[in-house]
BASE-636057 format. One record per residue (C-alpha): residue in three letters; x, y, z. Coordinates in nm, 3 decimals, padded with zeros to 5 digits, m for minus. Layout:
<atoms>
+---------+---------+---------+---------+
: residuo :       x :       y :       z :
+---------+---------+---------+---------+
:     ALA :       X :       Y :       Z :
...
+---------+---------+---------+---------+
</atoms>
This chain:
<atoms>
+---------+---------+---------+---------+
: residuo :       x :       y :       z :
+---------+---------+---------+---------+
:     MET :  01.261 : m04.062 :  00.006 :
:     ASN :  01.372 : m04.422 : m00.164 :
:     LEU :  01.267 : m04.440 : m00.517 :
:     THR :  01.061 : m04.728 : m00.510 :
:     ARG :  00.865 : m04.873 : m00.818 :
:     ARG :  00.540 : m04.737 : m00.640 :
:     ASN :  00.681 : m04.401 : m00.554 :
:     PHE :  00.805 : m04.350 : m00.915 :
:     LEU :  00.462 : m04.428 : m01.064 :
:     LYS :  00.267 : m04.187 : m00.838 :
:     LEU :  00.539 : m03.901 : m00.908 :
:     SER :  00.477 : m04.001 : m01.274 :
:     GLY :  00.107 : m04.009 : m01.239 :
:     LEU :  00.142 : m03.648 : m01.047 :
:     THR :  00.319 : m03.513 : m01.334 :
:     ALA :  00.082 : m03.651 : m01.554 :
:     LEU : m00.204 : m03.510 : m01.402 :
:     THR : m00.066 : m03.152 : m01.376 :
:     GLY :  00.056 : m03.170 : m01.722 :
:     VAL : m00.263 : m03.235 : m01.874 :
:     ILE : m00.430 : m02.929 : m01.715 :
:     ASN : m00.408 : m02.679 : m02.001 :
:     ARG : m00.514 : m02.321 : m01.913 :
:     PRO : m00.459 : m01.970 : m02.053 :
:     ALA : m00.264 : m01.707 : m01.904 :
:     TRP : m00.566 : m01.548 : m01.697 :
:     MET : m00.692 : m01.886 : m01.536 :
:     PRO : m00.586 : m01.960 : m01.180 :
:     ARG : m00.334 : m02.156 : m01.010 :
:     MET : m00.428 : m02.259 : m00.658 :
:     ALA : m00.257 : m02.324 : m00.327 :
:     PHE : m00.358 : m02.607 : m00.104 :
:     ARG : m00.301 : m02.628 :  00.264 :
:     PRO : m00.449 : m02.900 :  00.490 :
:     ALA : m00.604 : m02.779 :  00.811 :
:     ALA : m00.970 : m02.761 :  00.953 :
:     GLY : m01.172 : m02.453 :  01.021 :
:     GLY : m01.244 : m02.137 :  00.810 :
:     PRO : m01.122 : m01.763 :  00.761 :
:     ALA : m01.104 : m01.583 :  01.032 :
:     GLY : m01.121 : m01.244 :  00.909 :
:     ASP : m01.169 : m01.074 :  00.572 :
:     ILE : m01.095 : m01.219 :  00.247 :
:     LEU : m00.790 : m01.059 :  00.109 :
:     ILE : m00.750 : m00.972 : m00.274 :
:     CYS : m00.409 : m00.862 : m00.366 :
:     ILE : m00.368 : m00.694 : m00.726 :
:     PHE : m00.029 : m00.643 : m00.846 :
:     LEU : m00.009 : m00.382 : m01.135 :
:     ARG :  00.303 : m00.524 : m01.324 :
:     GLY :  00.550 : m00.304 : m01.513 :
:     ALA :  00.519 :  00.015 : m01.249 :
:     MET :  00.197 :  00.202 : m01.284 :
:     ASP :  00.249 :  00.585 : m01.317 :
:     GLY :  00.066 :  00.678 : m00.999 :
:     LEU :  00.108 :  01.047 : m01.070 :
:     ASN : m00.136 :  01.016 : m01.358 :
:     ALA : m00.374 :  00.782 : m01.188 :
:     VAL : m00.419 :  00.970 : m00.886 :
:     THR : m00.283 :  01.323 : m01.009 :
:     PRO : m00.193 :  01.603 : m00.777 :
:     HIS : m00.367 :  01.859 : m00.997 :
:     ALA : m00.308 :  02.149 : m00.749 :
:     GLU :  00.063 :  02.112 : m00.809 :
:     THR :  00.194 :  02.367 : m01.054 :
:     ARG :  00.517 :  02.148 : m01.115 :
:     TYR :  00.321 :  01.863 : m01.182 :
:     HIS :  00.185 :  02.040 : m01.506 :
:     ASP :  00.512 :  02.189 : m01.592 :
:     LEU :  00.730 :  01.871 : m01.599 :
:     ARG :  00.449 :  01.684 : m01.801 :
:     PRO :  00.359 :  01.928 : m02.086 :
:     THR :  00.189 :  01.658 : m02.295 :
:     ILE :  00.089 :  01.367 : m02.087 :
:     ARG : m00.064 :  01.568 : m01.802 :
:     ILE : m00.422 :  01.509 : m01.700 :
:     PRO : m00.611 :  01.833 : m01.743 :
:     ASP : m00.713 :  02.032 : m01.401 :
:     PRO : m01.106 :  01.919 : m01.307 :
:     ASP : m01.250 :  02.235 : m01.443 :
:     GLN : m01.118 :  02.189 : m01.797 :
:     PRO : m01.252 :  01.949 : m02.061 :
:     ASN : m01.171 :  01.565 : m01.991 :
:     GLY : m01.002 :  01.692 : m01.678 :
:     ALA : m00.926 :  01.503 : m01.358 :
:     ILE : m01.218 :  01.381 : m01.160 :
:     ASP : m01.144 :  01.599 : m00.831 :
:     LEU : m01.113 :  01.416 : m00.501 :
:     ASP : m01.033 :  01.669 : m00.246 :
:     GLY : m00.939 :  01.996 : m00.395 :
:     PHE : m00.568 :  01.859 : m00.442 :
:     PHE : m00.586 :  01.504 : m00.584 :
:     GLY : m00.816 :  01.394 : m00.858 :
:     LEU : m00.856 :  01.078 : m01.058 :
:     HIS : m00.780 :  01.015 : m01.410 :
:     PRO : m01.084 :  01.021 : m01.624 :
:     ALA : m01.072 :  00.651 : m01.720 :
:     LEU : m01.088 :  00.587 : m01.340 :
:     GLU : m01.452 :  00.745 : m01.347 :
:     PRO : m01.617 :  00.395 : m01.253 :
:     LEU : m01.435 :  00.428 : m00.914 :
:     LYS : m01.561 :  00.760 : m00.807 :
:     ASP : m01.885 :  00.650 : m00.671 :
:     ILE : m01.708 :  00.366 : m00.450 :
:     TYR : m01.489 :  00.658 : m00.334 :
:     ASP : m01.803 :  00.859 : m00.240 :
:     GLU : m01.961 :  00.563 : m00.056 :
:     GLY : m01.662 :  00.561 :  00.170 :
:     ASP : m01.555 :  00.182 :  00.056 :
:     LEU : m01.242 :  00.311 : m00.159 :
:     ALA : m00.913 :  00.502 : m00.028 :
:     PHE : m00.594 :  00.580 : m00.180 :
:     VAL : m00.217 :  00.593 : m00.045 :
:     HIS : m00.034 :  00.813 : m00.219 :
:     ALA :  00.381 :  00.861 : m00.194 :
:     SER :  00.376 :  00.472 : m00.121 :
:     GLY :  00.579 :  00.207 : m00.206 :
:     SER :  00.897 :  00.004 : m00.124 :
:     PRO :  01.200 :  00.164 :  00.033 :
:     ASP :  01.452 : m00.005 : m00.180 :
:     PRO :  01.586 :  00.188 : m00.414 :
:     SER :  01.596 : m00.052 : m00.709 :
:     ARG :  01.455 :  00.025 : m01.046 :
:     SER :  01.497 : m00.307 : m01.173 :
:     HIS :  01.140 : m00.450 : m01.245 :
:     PHE :  01.269 : m00.814 : m01.138 :
:     ASP :  01.426 : m00.720 : m00.822 :
:     ALA :  01.148 : m00.458 : m00.700 :
:     GLN :  00.880 : m00.694 : m00.773 :
:     ASP :  01.064 : m00.982 : m00.596 :
:     PHE :  01.142 : m00.765 : m00.288 :
:     MET :  00.790 : m00.625 : m00.262 :
:     GLU :  00.617 : m00.978 : m00.304 :
:     ARG :  00.834 : m01.130 : m00.060 :
:     GLY :  00.805 : m00.832 :  00.197 :
:     VAL :  01.151 : m00.799 :  00.261 :
:     PRO :  01.299 : m00.510 :  00.063 :
:     GLY :  01.660 : m00.569 : m00.008 :
:     ASN :  01.684 : m00.884 :  00.145 :
:     LYS :  01.752 : m01.211 : m00.069 :
:     THR :  01.798 : m01.442 :  00.192 :
:     ILE :  01.416 : m01.512 :  00.275 :
:     SER :  01.251 : m01.697 : m00.034 :
:     SER :  00.907 : m01.734 :  00.108 :
:     GLY :  00.624 : m01.462 :  00.051 :
:     TRP :  00.454 : m01.234 :  00.271 :
:     LEU :  00.109 : m01.377 :  00.207 :
:     ALA :  00.231 : m01.736 :  00.247 :
:     ARG :  00.391 : m01.626 :  00.604 :
:     HIS :  00.056 : m01.482 :  00.684 :
:     LEU : m00.116 : m01.787 :  00.609 :
:     ALA :  00.126 : m02.001 :  00.799 :
:     SER :  00.132 : m01.770 :  01.107 :
:     MET : m00.248 : m01.789 :  01.144 :
:     THR : m00.392 : m01.964 :  01.446 :
:     THR : m00.739 : m02.049 :  01.273 :
:     GLN : m00.720 : m02.351 :  01.052 :
:     ASN : m00.861 : m02.393 :  00.726 :
:     ASP : m00.918 : m02.743 :  00.523 :
:     SER : m01.050 : m02.584 :  00.212 :
:     PRO : m00.819 : m02.668 : m00.084 :
:     PHE : m00.901 : m02.308 : m00.187 :
:     ARG : m00.766 : m02.142 :  00.085 :
:     ALA : m00.533 : m01.936 : m00.120 :
:     VAL : m00.565 : m01.890 : m00.519 :
:     GLY : m00.314 : m01.726 : m00.755 :
:     MET : m00.449 : m01.626 : m01.082 :
:     GLY : m00.226 : m01.635 : m01.357 :
:     ASN :  00.041 : m01.855 : m01.536 :
:     ILE :  00.283 : m01.874 : m01.267 :
:     LEU :  00.204 : m01.846 : m00.891 :
:     GLN :  00.291 : m01.496 : m00.734 :
:     THR :  00.576 : m01.473 : m00.535 :
:     SER :  00.363 : m01.371 : m00.242 :
:     LEU :  00.221 : m01.723 : m00.239 :
:     HIS :  00.551 : m01.885 : m00.221 :
:     GLY :  00.625 : m02.069 :  00.102 :
:     PRO :  00.499 : m02.370 :  00.307 :
:     ILE :  00.189 : m02.411 :  00.096 :
:     PRO :  00.217 : m02.636 : m00.210 :
:     ALA :  00.049 : m02.483 : m00.537 :
:     LEU : m00.110 : m02.664 : m00.819 :
:     ALA : m00.163 : m02.549 : m01.202 :
:     LEU : m00.506 : m02.529 : m01.279 :
:     LYS : m00.714 : m02.463 : m01.642 :
:     SER : m01.018 : m02.272 : m01.470 :
:     ILE : m01.274 : m02.288 : m01.210 :
:     ALA : m01.557 : m02.357 : m01.447 :
:     ASP : m01.350 : m02.639 : m01.633 :
:     PHE : m01.149 : m02.787 : m01.348 :
:     HIS : m01.108 : m03.146 : m01.472 :
:     LEU : m00.886 : m03.364 : m01.691 :
:     ASN : m00.989 : m03.288 : m02.085 :
:     GLY : m01.094 : m03.543 : m02.297 :
:     ASP : m01.376 : m03.829 : m02.319 :
:     GLU : m01.570 : m03.820 : m02.026 :
:     ARG : m01.551 : m04.215 : m01.994 :
:     GLU : m01.171 : m04.216 : m02.047 :
:     ILE : m01.155 : m03.933 : m01.785 :
:     ALA : m01.334 : m04.139 : m01.539 :
:     ARG : m01.115 : m04.437 : m01.623 :
:     VAL : m00.799 : m04.217 : m01.570 :
:     GLN : m00.900 : m04.034 : m01.263 :
:     GLN : m00.972 : m04.382 : m01.100 :
:     THR : m00.648 : m04.503 : m01.189 :
:     LEU : m00.460 : m04.208 : m01.063 :
:     GLN : m00.650 : m04.196 : m00.730 :
:     SER : m00.546 : m04.528 : m00.663 :
:     LEU : m00.181 : m04.421 : m00.659 :
:     TYR : m00.250 : m04.174 : m00.372 :
:     LEU : m00.396 : m04.409 : m00.093 :
:     GLY : m00.104 : m04.381 :  00.158 :
:     ASP : m00.037 : m04.127 :  00.400 :
:     ASP :  00.308 : m03.993 :  00.285 :
:     TRP :  00.339 : m03.646 :  00.161 :
:     ILE :  00.291 : m03.728 : m00.191 :
:     ASP : m00.034 : m03.921 : m00.135 :
:     GLN : m00.151 : m03.622 :  00.072 :
:     GLU : m00.077 : m03.400 : m00.227 :
:     GLY : m00.271 : m03.610 : m00.469 :
:     GLN : m00.566 : m03.679 : m00.246 :
:     GLN : m00.605 : m03.282 : m00.215 :
:     VAL : m00.627 : m03.264 : m00.583 :
:     PHE : m00.903 : m03.518 : m00.631 :
:     HIS : m01.067 : m03.377 : m00.350 :
:     ALA : m01.081 : m03.015 : m00.519 :
:     PHE : m01.228 : m03.180 : m00.815 :
:     ASP : m01.492 : m03.328 : m00.617 :
:     PHE : m01.551 : m02.997 : m00.445 :
:     LEU : m01.562 : m02.802 : m00.748 :
:     GLU : m01.824 : m03.029 : m00.932 :
:     ALA : m02.071 : m03.032 : m00.612 :
:     ALA : m02.056 : m02.622 : m00.621 :
:     ASP : m02.110 : m02.623 : m00.988 :
:     PRO : m01.937 : m02.269 : m01.056 :
:     SER : m02.025 : m02.304 : m01.445 :
:     GLN : m02.364 : m02.199 : m01.323 :
:     TYR : m02.237 : m01.877 : m01.177 :
:     GLU : m02.420 : m01.563 : m01.247 :
:     PRO : m02.305 : m01.205 : m01.137 :
:     GLN : m02.526 : m01.023 : m00.925 :
:     HIS : m02.666 : m00.683 : m00.892 :
:     GLY : m02.617 : m00.633 : m01.278 :
:     ALA : m02.240 : m00.667 : m01.277 :
:     ASP : m02.079 : m00.705 : m01.601 :
:     TYR : m01.696 : m00.832 : m01.594 :
:     GLY : m01.648 : m00.792 : m01.972 :
:     GLU : m01.447 : m01.034 : m02.157 :
:     ASP : m01.067 : m00.906 : m02.072 :
:     PHE : m00.838 : m01.110 : m01.872 :
:     PHE : m00.850 : m00.905 : m01.571 :
:     GLY : m01.202 : m00.885 : m01.530 :
:     LEU : m01.246 : m01.275 : m01.635 :
:     GLY : m01.005 : m01.323 : m01.329 :
:     LEU : m01.217 : m01.124 : m01.095 :
:     LYS : m01.485 : m01.292 : m01.180 :
:     GLN : m01.334 : m01.611 : m01.120 :
:     ILE : m01.240 : m01.500 : m00.768 :
:     ALA : m01.589 : m01.386 : m00.733 :
:     GLN : m01.710 : m01.744 : m00.792 :
:     ILE : m01.494 : m01.885 : m00.551 :
:     ILE : m01.628 : m01.630 : m00.290 :
:     ARG : m01.985 : m01.689 : m00.383 :
:     ALA : m01.942 : m02.091 : m00.339 :
:     ASP : m01.817 : m02.035 :  00.007 :
:     MET : m01.522 : m02.247 : m00.052 :
:     GLY : m01.286 : m02.110 :  00.227 :
:     LEU : m01.085 : m01.847 :  00.043 :
:     GLU : m00.852 : m01.644 :  00.243 :
:     VAL : m00.633 : m01.479 :  00.022 :
:     ALA : m00.630 : m01.445 : m00.372 :
:     CYS : m00.383 : m01.291 : m00.601 :
:     ILE : m00.418 : m01.144 : m00.974 :
:     ASP : m00.205 : m00.928 : m01.188 :
:     LEU : m00.258 : m00.688 : m01.426 :
:     GLY :  00.027 : m00.604 : m01.650 :
:     GLY :  00.179 : m00.356 : m01.930 :
:     TRP :  00.248 : m00.053 : m01.722 :
:     ASP :  00.590 : m00.010 : m01.851 :
:     THR :  00.515 :  00.339 : m02.034 :
:     HIS :  00.843 :  00.455 : m02.155 :
:     ALA :  00.683 :  00.593 : m02.476 :
:     GLU :  00.370 :  00.726 : m02.594 :
:     GLU :  00.215 :  00.680 : m02.245 :
:     GLY : m00.082 :  00.932 : m02.335 :
:     SER : m00.292 :  01.149 : m02.118 :
:     VAL : m00.671 :  01.111 : m02.096 :
:     GLU : m00.636 :  00.885 : m02.418 :
:     GLY : m00.375 :  00.650 : m02.498 :
:     ALA : m00.183 :  00.291 : m02.355 :
:     MET : m00.198 :  00.434 : m01.982 :
:     ALA : m00.564 :  00.551 : m02.003 :
:     ASP : m00.658 :  00.188 : m02.162 :
:     LEU : m00.520 : m00.014 : m01.903 :
:     LEU : m00.681 :  00.233 : m01.658 :
:     ALA : m01.019 :  00.160 : m01.790 :
:     GLU : m00.951 : m00.223 : m01.788 :
:     LEU : m00.862 : m00.184 : m01.407 :
:     ALA : m01.178 :  00.030 : m01.332 :
:     ALA : m01.417 : m00.164 : m01.499 :
:     GLY : m01.305 : m00.496 : m01.320 :
:     LEU : m01.287 : m00.336 : m01.011 :
:     ASN : m01.628 : m00.181 : m01.042 :
:     ALA : m01.783 : m00.500 : m01.165 :
:     PHE : m01.643 : m00.679 : m00.870 :
:     TYR : m01.753 : m00.431 : m00.617 :
:     THR : m02.124 : m00.441 : m00.767 :
:     ASP : m02.121 : m00.811 : m00.791 :
:     MET : m01.983 : m00.866 : m00.441 :
:     GLN : m02.218 : m00.595 : m00.255 :
:     ASP : m02.377 : m00.861 : m00.013 :
:     ASP : m02.030 : m00.986 :  00.091 :
:     PHE : m01.816 : m00.671 :  00.067 :
:     HIS : m01.834 : m00.650 :  00.439 :
:     ARG : m01.572 : m00.911 :  00.473 :
:     ILE : m01.356 : m00.822 :  00.165 :
:     THR : m01.060 : m00.610 :  00.158 :
:     LEU : m00.888 : m00.549 : m00.188 :
:     VAL : m00.527 : m00.371 : m00.227 :
:     THR : m00.344 : m00.276 : m00.527 :
:     MET :  00.040 : m00.229 : m00.557 :
:     SER :  00.318 : m00.183 : m00.819 :
:     GLU :  00.672 : m00.226 : m00.789 :
:     PHE :  00.748 :  00.143 : m00.823 :
:     GLY :  00.623 :  00.455 : m00.993 :
:     ARG :  00.728 :  00.643 : m01.291 :
:     ARG :  00.959 :  00.973 : m01.293 :
:     VAL :  00.789 :  01.310 : m01.245 :
:     GLN :  00.941 :  01.465 : m01.578 :
:     GLU :  00.811 :  01.301 : m01.900 :
:     ASN :  01.092 :  01.183 : m02.125 :
:     ALA :  01.140 :  01.281 : m02.502 :
:     SER :  00.933 :  00.982 : m02.618 :
:     GLN :  00.625 :  01.142 : m02.450 :
:     GLY :  00.643 :  00.838 : m02.163 :
:     THR :  00.789 :  00.807 : m01.820 :
:     ASP :  01.095 :  00.641 : m01.716 :
:     HIS :  01.132 :  00.415 : m01.403 :
:     GLY :  01.065 :  00.624 : m01.078 :
:     HIS :  00.991 :  00.563 : m00.708 :
:     GLY :  00.714 :  00.668 : m00.505 :
:     ASN :  00.333 :  00.535 : m00.621 :
:     VAL :  00.005 :  00.512 : m00.523 :
:     MET : m00.200 :  00.206 : m00.366 :
:     PHE : m00.546 :  00.143 : m00.398 :
:     LEU : m00.763 : m00.019 : m00.106 :
:     LEU : m01.142 : m00.127 : m00.150 :
:     GLY : m01.341 : m00.288 :  00.133 :
:     GLY : m01.638 : m00.301 :  00.363 :
:     GLY : m01.363 : m00.234 :  00.615 :
:     VAL : m01.181 :  00.052 :  00.468 :
:     ASN : m01.207 :  00.411 :  00.580 :
:     GLY : m01.268 :  00.538 :  00.247 :
:     GLY : m01.320 :  00.821 :  00.082 :
:     ARG : m00.973 :  00.993 :  00.153 :
:     VAL : m00.620 :  01.016 :  00.002 :
:     TYR : m00.371 :  00.925 :  00.273 :
:     GLY : m00.028 :  00.988 :  00.318 :
:     ASP :  00.231 :  01.250 :  00.385 :
:     TRP :  00.243 :  01.446 :  00.042 :
:     PRO :  00.604 :  01.521 : m00.009 :
:     GLY :  00.573 :  01.781 : m00.276 :
:     LEU :  00.717 :  01.811 : m00.634 :
:     GLU :  00.961 :  02.069 : m00.592 :
:     GLU :  01.322 :  01.935 : m00.675 :
:     GLU :  01.439 :  01.959 : m00.330 :
:     HIS :  01.157 :  01.728 : m00.226 :
:     LEU :  01.225 :  01.460 : m00.490 :
:     ASP :  01.400 :  01.139 : m00.477 :
:     ARG :  01.658 :  01.167 : m00.730 :
:     GLY :  01.417 :  01.325 : m00.967 :
:     ASP :  01.113 :  01.087 : m00.832 :
:     LEU :  00.842 :  01.094 : m00.610 :
:     ALA :  00.966 :  01.037 : m00.276 :
:     ILE :  00.825 :  00.771 : m00.069 :
:     THR :  00.686 :  00.887 :  00.279 :
:     THR :  00.487 :  00.565 :  00.348 :
:     ASP :  00.623 :  00.204 :  00.339 :
:     TYR :  00.388 : m00.022 :  00.152 :
:     ARG :  00.424 : m00.267 :  00.455 :
:     THR :  00.279 : m00.014 :  00.678 :
:     VAL : m00.033 : m00.028 :  00.477 :
:     LEU : m00.044 : m00.408 :  00.454 :
:     SER :  00.037 : m00.449 :  00.815 :
:     GLU : m00.282 : m00.260 :  00.910 :
:     ILE : m00.493 : m00.478 :  00.687 :
:     VAL : m00.315 : m00.799 :  00.799 :
:     GLN : m00.388 : m00.705 :  01.176 :
:     LYS : m00.714 : m00.509 :  01.162 :
:     ARG : m00.887 : m00.709 :  00.915 :
:     LEU : m00.712 : m01.047 :  00.880 :
:     LEU : m00.698 : m01.060 :  01.256 :
:     ASN : m00.342 : m01.169 :  01.244 :
:     ALA : m00.119 : m00.997 :  01.510 :
:     GLN :  00.195 : m01.193 :  01.412 :
:     LEU :  00.336 : m00.888 :  01.202 :
:     ASP :  00.687 : m00.971 :  01.275 :
:     GLU :  00.644 : m01.293 :  01.100 :
:     VAL :  00.478 : m01.150 :  00.818 :
:     PHE :  00.705 : m00.877 :  00.782 :
:     PRO :  01.042 : m00.978 :  00.945 :
:     ASP :  01.288 : m00.707 :  01.028 :
:     PHE :  01.027 : m00.427 :  00.966 :
:     GLU :  01.013 : m00.162 :  01.220 :
:     GLN :  00.644 : m00.122 :  01.229 :
:     THR :  00.526 :  00.239 :  01.217 :
:     PRO :  00.198 :  00.383 :  01.344 :
:     PHE : m00.092 :  00.275 :  01.135 :
:     LEU : m00.248 :  00.551 :  00.891 :
:     GLY : m00.615 :  00.455 :  01.022 :
:     LEU : m00.741 :  00.363 :  00.686 :
:     ALA : m00.883 :  00.027 :  00.822 :
:     GLN : m01.174 : m00.055 :  01.063 :
:     ASP : m01.114 : m00.296 :  01.347 :
:     ARG : m01.296 : m00.603 :  01.266 :
:     ALA : m01.441 : m00.867 :  01.538 :
:     PRO : m01.388 : m01.241 :  01.479 :
:     ALA : m01.700 : m01.343 :  01.267 :
:     LEU : m01.883 : m01.644 :  01.361 :
:     ASP : m01.828 : m01.926 :  01.083 :
:     TYR : m02.187 : m02.026 :  01.016 :
:     ARG : m02.043 : m02.314 :  00.774 :
:     GLN : m01.978 : m02.503 :  01.102 :
:     PHE : m02.357 : m02.544 :  01.114 :
:     LEU : m02.414 : m02.680 :  00.773 :
:     PRO : m02.341 : m03.028 :  00.612 :
:     ARG : m01.968 : m03.062 :  00.519 :
:     MET : m01.915 : m03.110 :  00.136 :
:     GLU : m01.738 : m03.423 :  00.086 :
+---------+---------+---------+---------+
</atoms>
């Protein structure tokens, strides 16, 4: 592209536009993809637990003797003991801080997949997160994220500027790819900051720079279309349903933002949100402590979202993942070092919940992977089943290239394509 005066002004205007949208770390970044239509399957919400959650204390194998032997100070007591684990099936139990999730499990809308994770042996946070989000463990030649490839491979079209949303101060790697992204301040305050009269003048000036049909014009037009869309939807008036309380922590407020977009029916297909701080090398704690506090934040947010979205949960699937687990044996600092196998959470109206899935390898020394819980379920097997059965995308070889698909676990129900009732409603321009 020749750098003409007009193009220079447009690029400067776009830089100014994105530069003045200030946002705290938990507020969203959104991805825009022009098309036409609406979501074909479920809305997918991916939660990345950054720092490597200790899955053995989150969903504890309380029936394993070696679990108790190797964790004398940080283990979770048995279900029949004070402050003990919440029994799930006689073998596994929930950390007491996850108690708000037990009713969801009993309702059949929550499942776990234990001894799951990425087959790549890296214990580096950066590499493991990068491989997992790009969906190609051990391969650094593919730069796009698995969610971006999913969206690009869908035959259905969606013209919403909110097709994909990433909550946080940077766009998640899983959304990197053919979909451009824009940093935003918030859903409730999505506009240029300042005096309203000056905002109107600046916005009119900026819009005049994007009247053509080249790529930079289209990107600018998408930004201002999003301004108008959110103003008409009036998300600032959003009230959680059924008594849901998201609290005031970053994670809960982020989930509330996602709920706002879903409730406003803006064409959301995928959303990503992170919860960090899981690198518990020292003083991890047992039923109290750093780990318990994080689990309580996770459980409170998920419970609030589940409660709020009851009327829409039939079309929502939510999955958690973490780059790797923690070692089975606690260290001298009463914490856990980088491990391997972990546990994934799955919530949704189409999830065959009330079960702990996976081939449990055991914690005997001969069954461990260099002292870590072995991985018997590749995380891509779990995601592939969701993508095919709930998102209605059969192009798994495009979403997860070079992955030899293994039989599904049966954790998701087949979903029939839903009638998009919005086609009968007036379009919001």
